[in-house]
py3Dmol code that shows the C-alpha trace and the ligand (Angstrom):
import py3Dmol

protein = """\
ATOM      1  CA  UNK A   1       8.156  37.468   2.462  1.00  0.00           C
ATOM      2  CA  UNK A   2      10.740  40.181   3.202  1.00  0.00           C
ATOM      3  CA  UNK A   3      12.452  37.707   5.498  1.00  0.00           C
ATOM      4  CA  UNK A   4      12.641  35.155   2.676  1.00  0.00           C
ATOM      5  CA  UNK A   5      14.424  37.697   0.484  1.00  0.00           C
ATOM      6  CA  UNK A   6      16.915  38.634   3.174  1.00  0.00           C
ATOM      7  CA  UNK A   7      19.659  36.044   3.159  1.00  0.00           C
ATOM      8  CA  UNK A   8      20.910  37.101   6.604  1.00  0.00           C
ATOM      9  CA  UNK A   9      23.426  34.554   7.834  1.00  0.00           C
ATOM     10  CA  UNK A  10      21.513  31.711   6.231  1.00  0.00           C
ATOM     11  CA  UNK A  11      22.237  30.267   2.839  1.00  0.00           C
ATOM     12  CA  UNK A  12      19.275  30.668   0.464  1.00  0.00           C
ATOM     13  CA  UNK A  13      18.979  27.136  -0.890  1.00  0.00           C
ATOM     14  CA  UNK A  14      16.848  28.269  -3.832  1.00  0.00           C
ATOM     15  CA  UNK A  15      19.816  30.189  -5.303  1.00  0.00           C
ATOM     16  CA  UNK A  16      21.906  26.999  -5.679  1.00  0.00           C
ATOM     17  CA  UNK A  17      21.924  25.024  -8.906  1.00  0.00           C
ATOM     18  CA  UNK A  18      21.081  21.309  -8.741  1.00  0.00           C
ATOM     19  CA  UNK A  19      24.656  20.159  -8.284  1.00  0.00           C
ATOM     20  CA  UNK A  20      25.408  22.746  -5.587  1.00  0.00           C
ATOM     21  CA  UNK A  21      22.156  21.965  -3.819  1.00  0.00           C
ATOM     22  CA  UNK A  22      22.862  18.220  -3.806  1.00  0.00           C
ATOM     23  CA  UNK A  23      26.330  18.853  -2.376  1.00  0.00           C
ATOM     24  CA  UNK A  24      24.772  21.186   0.204  1.00  0.00           C
ATOM     25  CA  UNK A  25      22.331  18.429   1.184  1.00  0.00           C
ATOM     26  CA  UNK A  26      25.230  16.034   1.747  1.00  0.00           C
ATOM     27  CA  UNK A  27      26.751  18.649   4.081  1.00  0.00           C
ATOM     28  CA  UNK A  28      23.420  19.343   5.792  1.00  0.00           C
ATOM     29  CA  UNK A  29      22.818  15.623   6.388  1.00  0.00           C
ATOM     30  CA  UNK A  30      26.313  15.370   7.809  1.00  0.00           C
ATOM     31  CA  UNK A  31      25.516  18.282  10.130  1.00  0.00           C
ATOM     32  CA  UNK A  32      22.099  16.882  11.075  1.00  0.00           C
ATOM     33  CA  UNK A  33      20.092  19.863   9.771  1.00  0.00           C
ATOM     34  CA  UNK A  34      16.614  18.386   9.319  1.00  0.00           C
ATOM     35  CA  UNK A  35      14.817  21.641   8.377  1.00  0.00           C
ATOM     36  CA  UNK A  36      17.344  22.322   5.591  1.00  0.00           C
ATOM     37  CA  UNK A  37      17.002  18.752   4.281  1.00  0.00           C
ATOM     38  CA  UNK A  38      13.231  19.095   4.261  1.00  0.00           C
ATOM     39  CA  UNK A  39      13.434  22.438   2.403  1.00  0.00           C
ATOM     40  CA  UNK A  40      15.970  21.169  -0.134  1.00  0.00           C
ATOM     41  CA  UNK A  41      13.927  18.027  -0.790  1.00  0.00           C
ATOM     42  CA  UNK A  42      10.916  20.184  -1.675  1.00  0.00           C
ATOM     43  CA  UNK A  43      13.103  22.404  -3.904  1.00  0.00           C
ATOM     44  CA  UNK A  44      14.465  19.471  -5.914  1.00  0.00           C
ATOM     45  CA  UNK A  45      10.990  17.941  -6.301  1.00  0.00           C
ATOM     46  CA  UNK A  46       9.747  21.380  -7.413  1.00  0.00           C
ATOM     47  CA  UNK A  47      12.460  21.410 -10.084  1.00  0.00           C
ATOM     48  CA  UNK A  48      11.090  18.183 -11.505  1.00  0.00           C
ATOM     49  CA  UNK A  49      13.434  15.664  -9.886  1.00  0.00           C
ATOM     50  CA  UNK A  50      11.815  12.265  -9.317  1.00  0.00           C
ATOM     51  CA  UNK A  51      11.476  11.096  -5.714  1.00  0.00           C
ATOM     52  CA  UNK A  52      13.812   8.217  -6.529  1.00  0.00           C
ATOM     53  CA  UNK A  53      16.504  10.589  -7.815  1.00  0.00           C
ATOM     54  CA  UNK A  54      16.270  12.818  -4.716  1.00  0.00           C
ATOM     55  CA  UNK A  55      16.462   9.698  -2.537  1.00  0.00           C
ATOM     56  CA  UNK A  56      19.493   8.234  -4.269  1.00  0.00           C
ATOM     57  CA  UNK A  57      21.557  11.267  -5.260  1.00  0.00           C
ATOM     58  CA  UNK A  58      20.854  13.504  -2.272  1.00  0.00           C
ATOM     59  CA  UNK A  59      19.805  11.437   0.769  1.00  0.00           C
ATOM     60  CA  UNK A  60      21.302   7.977   0.275  1.00  0.00           C
ATOM     61  CA  UNK A  61      24.602   9.394  -1.002  1.00  0.00           C
ATOM     62  CA  UNK A  62      24.687  11.798   1.958  1.00  0.00           C
ATOM     63  CA  UNK A  63      24.070   8.999   4.425  1.00  0.00           C
ATOM     64  CA  UNK A  64      26.712   6.880   2.689  1.00  0.00           C
ATOM     65  CA  UNK A  65      29.258   9.602   3.483  1.00  0.00           C
ATOM     66  CA  UNK A  66      27.998   9.745   7.083  1.00  0.00           C
ATOM     67  CA  UNK A  67      28.239   5.955   7.332  1.00  0.00           C
ATOM     68  CA  UNK A  68      31.826   5.906   6.140  1.00  0.00           C
ATOM     69  CA  UNK A  69      32.899   8.522   8.681  1.00  0.00           C
ATOM     70  CA  UNK A  70      30.967   6.700  11.430  1.00  0.00           C
ATOM     71  CA  UNK A  71      32.733   3.473  10.547  1.00  0.00           C
ATOM     72  CA  UNK A  72      36.103   5.269  10.570  1.00  0.00           C
ATOM     73  CA  UNK A  73      35.503   6.840  13.982  1.00  0.00           C
ATOM     74  CA  UNK A  74      35.251  10.432  12.644  1.00  0.00           C
ATOM     75  CA  UNK A  75      31.551  10.753  13.534  1.00  0.00           C
ATOM     76  CA  UNK A  76      30.006   9.432  16.742  1.00  0.00           C
ATOM     77  CA  UNK A  77      26.582   8.156  17.816  1.00  0.00           C
ATOM     78  CA  UNK A  78      24.902  11.536  18.612  1.00  0.00           C
ATOM     79  CA  UNK A  79      25.966  12.999  15.267  1.00  0.00           C
ATOM     80  CA  UNK A  80      24.823   9.902  13.389  1.00  0.00           C
ATOM     81  CA  UNK A  81      21.463   9.976  15.151  1.00  0.00           C
ATOM     82  CA  UNK A  82      21.035  13.619  14.085  1.00  0.00           C
ATOM     83  CA  UNK A  83      22.052  12.780  10.513  1.00  0.00           C
ATOM     84  CA  UNK A  84      19.678   9.830  10.471  1.00  0.00           C
ATOM     85  CA  UNK A  85      16.840  12.005  11.791  1.00  0.00           C
ATOM     86  CA  UNK A  86      17.520  14.576   9.070  1.00  0.00           C
ATOM     87  CA  UNK A  87      17.434  11.838   6.476  1.00  0.00           C
ATOM     88  CA  UNK A  88      14.130  10.689   7.924  1.00  0.00           C
ATOM     89  CA  UNK A  89      12.783  14.242   7.495  1.00  0.00           C
ATOM     90  CA  UNK A  90      13.519  13.980   3.768  1.00  0.00           C
ATOM     91  CA  UNK A  91      12.288  10.398   3.617  1.00  0.00           C
ATOM     92  CA  UNK A  92       8.930  11.389   5.109  1.00  0.00           C
ATOM     93  CA  UNK A  93       8.351  13.682   2.126  1.00  0.00           C
ATOM     94  CA  UNK A  94       9.535  11.094  -0.399  1.00  0.00           C
ATOM     95  CA  UNK A  95       7.965   7.942   1.055  1.00  0.00           C
ATOM     96  CA  UNK A  96       4.407   8.510  -0.306  1.00  0.00           C
ATOM     97  CA  UNK A  97       5.798   9.596  -3.690  1.00  0.00           C
ATOM     98  CA  UNK A  98       7.986   6.514  -3.896  1.00  0.00           C
ATOM     99  CA  UNK A  99       5.042   4.318  -3.050  1.00  0.00           C
ATOM    100  CA  UNK A 100       3.086   5.986  -5.877  1.00  0.00           C
ATOM    101  CA  UNK A 101       5.798   5.469  -8.510  1.00  0.00           C
ATOM    102  CA  UNK A 102       6.334   1.909  -7.320  1.00  0.00           C
ATOM    103  CA  UNK A 103      10.106   2.364  -7.001  1.00  0.00           C
ATOM    104  CA  UNK A 104      11.506  -0.965  -5.865  1.00  0.00           C
ATOM    105  CA  UNK A 105      13.330  -0.977  -2.524  1.00  0.00           C
ATOM    106  CA  UNK A 106      16.837  -2.436  -2.590  1.00  0.00           C
ATOM    107  CA  UNK A 107      15.501  -5.233  -0.387  1.00  0.00           C
ATOM    108  CA  UNK A 108      13.457  -5.926   2.697  1.00  0.00           C
ATOM    109  CA  UNK A 109      14.653  -6.723   6.230  1.00  0.00           C
ATOM    110  CA  UNK A 110      12.874  -7.864   9.373  1.00  0.00           C
ATOM    111  CA  UNK A 111      14.986  -6.881  12.375  1.00  0.00           C
ATOM    112  CA  UNK A 112      14.716  -6.892  16.155  1.00  0.00           C
ATOM    113  CA  UNK A 113      16.598  -7.000  19.430  1.00  0.00           C
ATOM    114  CA  UNK A 114      16.410 -10.550  20.774  1.00  0.00           C
ATOM    115  CA  UNK A 115      14.375 -11.830  23.681  1.00  0.00           C
ATOM    116  CA  UNK A 116      15.504 -10.657  27.135  1.00  0.00           C
ATOM    117  CA  UNK A 117      17.304  -7.623  25.721  1.00  0.00           C
ATOM    118  CA  UNK A 118      15.929  -4.056  25.712  1.00  0.00           C
ATOM    119  CA  UNK A 119      18.925  -2.240  24.169  1.00  0.00           C
ATOM    120  CA  UNK A 120      17.778  -0.598  20.947  1.00  0.00           C
ATOM    121  CA  UNK A 121      19.937   2.439  20.226  1.00  0.00           C
ATOM    122  CA  UNK A 122      22.349   0.470  18.020  1.00  0.00           C
ATOM    123  CA  UNK A 123      19.550  -1.447  16.305  1.00  0.00           C
ATOM    124  CA  UNK A 124      17.703   1.808  15.605  1.00  0.00           C
ATOM    125  CA  UNK A 125      20.834   3.198  13.993  1.00  0.00           C
ATOM    126  CA  UNK A 126      21.127   0.076  11.879  1.00  0.00           C
ATOM    127  CA  UNK A 127      17.462   0.519  10.809  1.00  0.00           C
ATOM    128  CA  UNK A 128      18.046   4.123   9.837  1.00  0.00           C
ATOM    129  CA  UNK A 129      21.223   3.284   7.924  1.00  0.00           C
ATOM    130  CA  UNK A 130      19.419   0.477   6.088  1.00  0.00           C
ATOM    131  CA  UNK A 131      16.533   2.832   5.210  1.00  0.00           C
ATOM    132  CA  UNK A 132      19.129   5.295   3.975  1.00  0.00           C
ATOM    133  CA  UNK A 133      20.572   2.554   1.802  1.00  0.00           C
ATOM    134  CA  UNK A 134      17.118   1.997   0.239  1.00  0.00           C
ATOM    135  CA  UNK A 135      15.862  -0.978   2.259  1.00  0.00           C
ATOM    136  CA  UNK A 136      12.323  -1.466   3.492  1.00  0.00           C
ATOM    137  CA  UNK A 137      12.765  -2.076   7.212  1.00  0.00           C
ATOM    138  CA  UNK A 138      10.296  -3.905   9.434  1.00  0.00           C
ATOM    139  CA  UNK A 139      11.465  -3.192  12.957  1.00  0.00           C
ATOM    140  CA  UNK A 140      10.089  -5.584  15.578  1.00  0.00           C
ATOM    141  CA  UNK A 141      11.569  -3.549  18.419  1.00  0.00           C
ATOM    142  CA  UNK A 142      13.072  -5.062  21.558  1.00  0.00           C
ATOM    143  CA  UNK A 143      12.708  -8.320  23.482  1.00  0.00           C
ATOM    144  CA  UNK A 144      11.747 -10.278  20.363  1.00  0.00           C
ATOM    145  CA  UNK A 145      11.019 -14.002  20.701  1.00  0.00           C
ATOM    146  CA  UNK A 146      11.716 -16.656  18.085  1.00  0.00           C
ATOM    147  CA  UNK A 147       7.980 -16.979  17.500  1.00  0.00           C
ATOM    148  CA  UNK A 148       7.675 -13.238  16.859  1.00  0.00           C
ATOM    149  CA  UNK A 149      10.615 -13.311  14.427  1.00  0.00           C
ATOM    150  CA  UNK A 150       9.119 -16.282  12.576  1.00  0.00           C
ATOM    151  CA  UNK A 151       5.655 -14.753  12.400  1.00  0.00           C
ATOM    152  CA  UNK A 152       7.143 -11.553  10.933  1.00  0.00           C
ATOM    153  CA  UNK A 153       9.181 -13.509   8.383  1.00  0.00           C
ATOM    154  CA  UNK A 154       6.048 -15.319   7.313  1.00  0.00           C
ATOM    155  CA  UNK A 155       4.047 -12.119   7.091  1.00  0.00           C
ATOM    156  CA  UNK A 156       6.589  -9.855   5.359  1.00  0.00           C
ATOM    157  CA  UNK A 157       8.678 -12.336   3.324  1.00  0.00           C
ATOM    158  CA  UNK A 158      11.870 -10.273   3.623  1.00  0.00           C
ATOM    159  CA  UNK A 159      15.277 -10.955   2.040  1.00  0.00           C
ATOM    160  CA  UNK A 160      16.996 -10.570   5.403  1.00  0.00           C
ATOM    161  CA  UNK A 161      16.512 -11.418   9.055  1.00  0.00           C
ATOM    162  CA  UNK A 162      18.547  -9.110  11.318  1.00  0.00           C
ATOM    163  CA  UNK A 163      19.109  -9.636  15.034  1.00  0.00           C
ATOM    164  CA  UNK A 164      20.714  -7.414  17.652  1.00  0.00           C
ATOM    165  CA  UNK A 165      21.963  -8.298  21.166  1.00  0.00           C
ATOM    166  CA  UNK A 166      23.933  -6.200  23.644  1.00  0.00           C
ATOM    167  CA  UNK A 167      24.187  -8.622  26.529  1.00  0.00           C
ATOM    168  CA  UNK A 168      26.362 -11.720  26.817  1.00  0.00           C
ATOM    169  CA  UNK A 169      23.344 -13.366  28.410  1.00  0.00           C
ATOM    170  CA  UNK A 170      21.034 -12.663  25.431  1.00  0.00           C
ATOM    171  CA  UNK A 171      23.369 -13.193  22.483  1.00  0.00           C
ATOM    172  CA  UNK A 172      22.977 -17.004  22.601  1.00  0.00           C
ATOM    173  CA  UNK A 173      19.282 -16.465  21.829  1.00  0.00           C
ATOM    174  CA  UNK A 174      20.294 -15.726  18.237  1.00  0.00           C
ATOM    175  CA  UNK A 175      21.170 -19.393  17.885  1.00  0.00           C
ATOM    176  CA  UNK A 176      17.743 -20.327  19.246  1.00  0.00           C
ATOM    177  CA  UNK A 177      16.109 -18.303  16.459  1.00  0.00           C
ATOM    178  CA  UNK A 178      18.403 -19.704  13.753  1.00  0.00           C
ATOM    179  CA  UNK A 179      17.945 -23.275  15.024  1.00  0.00           C
ATOM    180  CA  UNK A 180      14.167 -22.769  14.952  1.00  0.00           C
ATOM    181  CA  UNK A 181      14.451 -21.659  11.316  1.00  0.00           C
ATOM    182  CA  UNK A 182      16.563 -24.739  10.554  1.00  0.00           C
ATOM    183  CA  UNK A 183      14.096 -27.055  12.305  1.00  0.00           C
ATOM    184  CA  UNK A 184      11.282 -25.669  10.138  1.00  0.00           C
ATOM    185  CA  UNK A 185      13.363 -25.985   6.960  1.00  0.00           C
ATOM    186  CA  UNK A 186      13.347 -22.196   6.483  1.00  0.00           C
ATOM    187  CA  UNK A 187      16.957 -21.281   7.169  1.00  0.00           C
ATOM    188  CA  UNK A 188      17.999 -21.015   3.505  1.00  0.00           C
ATOM    189  CA  UNK A 189      15.052 -18.750   2.662  1.00  0.00           C
ATOM    190  CA  UNK A 190      16.699 -15.784   4.385  1.00  0.00           C
ATOM    191  CA  UNK A 191      20.016 -14.010   4.694  1.00  0.00           C
ATOM    192  CA  UNK A 192      20.690 -13.809   8.446  1.00  0.00           C
ATOM    193  CA  UNK A 193      22.701 -10.857   9.782  1.00  0.00           C
ATOM    194  CA  UNK A 194      23.634 -10.414  13.432  1.00  0.00           C
ATOM    195  CA  UNK A 195      25.191  -7.538  15.367  1.00  0.00           C
ATOM    196  CA  UNK A 196      25.740  -5.992  18.778  1.00  0.00           C
ATOM    197  CA  UNK A 197      28.694  -4.922  20.876  1.00  0.00           C
ATOM    198  CA  UNK A 198      29.537  -8.263  22.562  1.00  0.00           C
ATOM    199  CA  UNK A 199      29.448 -10.271  19.291  1.00  0.00           C
ATOM    200  CA  UNK A 200      32.255 -10.986  16.880  1.00  0.00           C
ATOM    201  CA  UNK A 201      32.829 -12.703  13.567  1.00  0.00           C
ATOM    202  CA  UNK A 202      33.514 -16.041  15.200  1.00  0.00           C
ATOM    203  CA  UNK A 203      30.279 -15.921  17.185  1.00  0.00           C
ATOM    204  CA  UNK A 204      28.312 -15.023  14.063  1.00  0.00           C
ATOM    205  CA  UNK A 205      29.654 -18.053  12.244  1.00  0.00           C
ATOM    206  CA  UNK A 206      29.166 -20.321  15.278  1.00  0.00           C
ATOM    207  CA  UNK A 207      25.444 -19.524  15.551  1.00  0.00           C
ATOM    208  CA  UNK A 208      24.960 -20.058  11.819  1.00  0.00           C
ATOM    209  CA  UNK A 209      24.455 -16.446  10.641  1.00  0.00           C
ATOM    210  CA  UNK A 210      25.485 -15.396   7.124  1.00  0.00           C
ATOM    211  CA  UNK A 211      27.401 -12.401   8.497  1.00  0.00           C
ATOM    212  CA  UNK A 212      28.297 -10.516  11.641  1.00  0.00           C
ATOM    213  CA  UNK A 213      28.064  -6.716  11.230  1.00  0.00           C
ATOM    214  CA  UNK A 214      30.319  -4.673  13.462  1.00  0.00           C
ATOM    215  CA  UNK A 215      28.380  -1.432  13.000  1.00  0.00           C
ATOM    216  CA  UNK A 216      25.467   0.183  11.205  1.00  0.00           C
ATOM    217  CA  UNK A 217      27.481   1.222   8.155  1.00  0.00           C
ATOM    218  CA  UNK A 218      28.824  -2.290   7.724  1.00  0.00           C
ATOM    219  CA  UNK A 219      25.312  -3.694   8.231  1.00  0.00           C
ATOM    220  CA  UNK A 220      24.017  -1.566   5.323  1.00  0.00           C
ATOM    221  CA  UNK A 221      26.964  -2.455   3.101  1.00  0.00           C
ATOM    222  CA  UNK A 222      26.700  -6.162   3.926  1.00  0.00           C
ATOM    223  CA  UNK A 223      22.941  -6.217   3.456  1.00  0.00           C
ATOM    224  CA  UNK A 224      23.246  -4.632   0.006  1.00  0.00           C
ATOM    225  CA  UNK A 225      26.073  -6.909  -1.094  1.00  0.00           C
ATOM    226  CA  UNK A 226      24.398 -10.139   0.073  1.00  0.00           C
ATOM    227  CA  UNK A 227      21.002  -9.277  -1.452  1.00  0.00           C
ATOM    228  CA  UNK A 228      22.689  -8.417  -4.776  1.00  0.00           C
ATOM    229  CA  UNK A 229      24.721 -11.651  -4.674  1.00  0.00           C
ATOM    230  CA  UNK A 230      21.633 -13.731  -3.907  1.00  0.00           C
ATOM    231  CA  UNK A 231      19.611 -12.108  -6.728  1.00  0.00           C
ATOM    232  CA  UNK A 232      22.488 -12.598  -9.169  1.00  0.00           C
ATOM    233  CA  UNK A 233      22.826 -16.286  -8.250  1.00  0.00           C
TER     234      UNK A 233
END
"""
ligand_1 = """\
91
B1M
Co 23.006 -1.699 29.222
N 24.575 -2.836 29.269
N 22.154 -2.848 30.555
N 21.616 -0.377 29.171
N 24.183 -0.612 28.209
C 25.651 -2.557 28.333
C 25.447 -3.324 27.042
C 26.927 -3.029 29.154
C 28.115 -3.421 28.262
C 27.304 -1.931 30.171
C 28.482 -2.328 31.015
O 28.320 -3.036 31.947
N 29.666 -1.876 30.669
C 26.334 -4.213 29.979
C 26.397 -5.590 29.324
C 27.427 -6.465 29.945
C 27.459 -7.774 29.248
O 26.514 -8.385 28.967
N 28.682 -8.202 28.975
C 24.912 -3.742 30.209
C 24.064 -4.203 31.243
C 24.687 -5.179 32.211
C 22.741 -3.804 31.358
C 21.741 -4.220 32.405
C 21.746 -5.718 32.757
C 21.977 -3.364 33.621
C 21.120 -3.710 34.825
O 19.926 -3.530 34.779
N 21.773 -4.216 35.803
C 20.396 -3.812 31.764
C 19.832 -4.926 30.893
C 18.491 -4.644 30.412
C 18.057 -5.654 29.385
O 18.389 -5.501 28.208
N 17.345 -6.676 29.793
C 20.853 -2.679 30.899
C 20.027 -1.590 30.580
C 20.428 -0.498 29.829
C 19.589 0.749 29.632
C 18.081 0.473 29.532
C 19.826 1.695 30.778
C 20.233 1.374 28.363
C 19.580 0.945 27.064
C 18.734 2.034 26.448
C 18.310 1.667 25.054
O 18.985 0.958 24.305
N 17.176 2.192 24.691
C 21.633 0.762 28.420
C 22.737 1.268 27.717
C 22.532 2.587 27.008
C 23.972 0.584 27.669
C 25.307 1.059 27.075
C 25.855 2.122 28.045
C 25.274 1.666 25.682
C 24.671 0.752 24.602
C 24.513 1.572 23.339
O 23.431 2.071 23.040
N 25.615 1.790 22.593
C 26.149 -0.266 27.081
C 27.620 -0.036 27.305
C 28.336 0.157 26.001
O 28.069 -0.543 25.030
N 29.252 1.044 26.009
C 25.394 -1.138 27.983
C 25.635 2.628 21.410
C 25.181 1.839 20.180
C 25.196 2.733 18.971
O 26.111 0.800 19.975
O 24.426 -0.935 20.591
O 26.840 -1.556 20.101
P 25.660 -0.725 19.847
O 25.285 -0.870 18.298
C 26.219 -0.801 17.254
C 26.844 -2.134 16.877
O 26.906 -3.039 17.936
C 26.038 -2.624 15.717
O 25.686 -1.395 15.059
C 25.384 -0.413 16.058
C 25.673 0.944 15.493
O 26.978 1.044 14.975
N 24.807 -3.369 15.915
C 24.258 -4.135 14.910
C 23.966 -3.425 16.951
N 22.920 -4.189 16.691
C 23.051 -4.645 15.444
C 22.248 -5.462 14.676
C 22.633 -5.772 13.387
C 23.837 -5.266 12.863
C 24.664 -4.443 13.619
O 21.780 -6.581 12.696
C 22.044 -6.909 11.421
"""
view = py3Dmol.view(width=600, height=400)
view.addModel(protein, "pdb")
view.setStyle({"model": 0}, {"cartoon": {"style": "trace"}})
view.addModel(ligand_1, "xyz")
view.setStyle({"model": 1}, {"stick": {}})
view.zoomTo()
view.show()
């Protein structure tokens, strides 16, 4: 207890008012401080904040700032992974509470790295960024076949299908998946997003995707915008 009362070099999060604490959480997410995010999440919940408010005002807003700096080349992969892990630490506390209150996710996405390809660092970042943006993410992992994608679409009925490829030899497989959807008359049921280092806008259009996403931040922004547009239509 004595230790708790001694501020030492550490900031005592309980002494901050709500606004200061939220700003501190944005900083702590940026710095990848998972323990601090966990502690602050409990403090805000203890002050009567709803899980949804903590998610949106503290975690999602913090990750939005991280995403912008990642997109602009100010933050790099290791820092973003740490930030995303910190966000996950907060999310783990909120997830059961959100399920209880029935807060609607922004949307749902089924995502995977395509068949023949085992690169997943970028895809995992995209998943974390999407979770941070409020999406429910069903991650099929690596080496995902068209049949596996289709089975997951059927099971989870998402808004979005996301595919990742890092190899020039595996990126054409995205077209195989999209053509399979077309052949089954399912293509228009989903927003299709593609990404991965060797892709570009032109390739995305050529394979019949709705959008190519250059990075995780853009993937989250694009996913949000396209789901909102589709629901408004
Ligand atoms: Co591989 N590898 N690799 N590799 N590997 C590359 C891709 C390569 C460019 C290296 C090189 O030669 N310079 C090259 C591909 C060449 C080509 O095809 N033109 C290559 C090769 C050849 C191979 C092997 C064939 C090597 C071999 O065995 N001879 C082999 C293939 C295995 C296979 O997949 N079948 C192989 C294996 C591996 C490892 C297993 C060792 C490891 C992967 C570990 C893992 O992922 N768990 C690995 C790694 C780490 C790389 C490099 C070095 C880094 C990839 C990475 O994680 N980048 C890579 C070289 C490079 O890219 N510099 C290379 C960081 C990551 C954050 O970026 O994945 O681009 P990225 O993701 C970004 C965006 O692209 C976008 O958002 C992400 C975050 O901003 N994005 C999406 C990605 N997916 C998205 C999906 C979306 C939206 C956005 O959906 C909506």
